[in-house]
Phi, psi and omega in degrees: 000142181271153175244141178255134176230129178238120181237133180263134177239157183291337181221161175294324180298319179293320178296320178293321177300318180289324177297318178295324177295319179293321176296323175297320177295327177293323178293336176270005179062032176266340181213147175234117183249150175266326183204150174213101183243155179240131175248128183242132175266117179265166175303142180087003176085008179281133180252128178248131176259131179247096185279154176291320179245132175270097185291333178294313179294319177299317179296319180295317180294314180295315179296322178297318179297309182293324176296320177297316181297312180291321177298325179294327178296321182264016177061033175220064186294323182292314178298316179297318179295319180295313179295318179297317180295318180296314180290325177294319178296318178297314178298319179295321179293330180273351181275136177241108183259138176080228182289135182299129182298319179299319178297317180296317180293324179296314179291322182291341179296340180273356183282156172280150177304132181096338179283158180225143178248130177262119178257120180236124176258109188260127175273309179214153173201155172267094192308309185295321181287323178292316179297323178297321180289333181266358185300130174076015182273353179084189182097155181237128179289121180268318183201144174214163170252013178286160175287170188300319182291319178294320179297318180294321177297321177295314179301316180296319180294317180294324184276345182299147178285144181300330180291332182291338182279341180265105178259113182286137175276141178293147180294147179291140180289145184293339182277336181254129176289144180286141182293143179275121182287346181253112180296140176080005181261000000 
């Protein structure tokens, strides 16, 4: 089962930075996400959604390919590609992948102008390592489907000061040789 986490940041740039950090954690196999979208409240109350996947472009590319292929069978590849791209783009625009767009706009309506909300749909994660990577990054948890203890750990990690995450090791005393972490070296 997937978990939803919504975190509000003061700017769109900060929300994008955090999305890239989470994608980096996914490349390290510490988290597996289904979707990571950003909703931004602009001046005048306009809400912009910045999706991870552009389904319209994906649909147009896929439709163009299939239209070209079918059009080639009927000796009209250009016409087939054009019709395929148009229908694929329409289908892609109507497709809602991941977090529901209506839900994101509804929650983002509560944001202050200029603020951005990062919506992350999490399939699996190694909680302690992900929280350590997010420690001290700021942001306010707006909504989660996590249980109370996990949500509180997330809030604490986001609110922690960045200096608290760096624990300096005491210098090795000059009389004692430092142990070699690699046996036989």
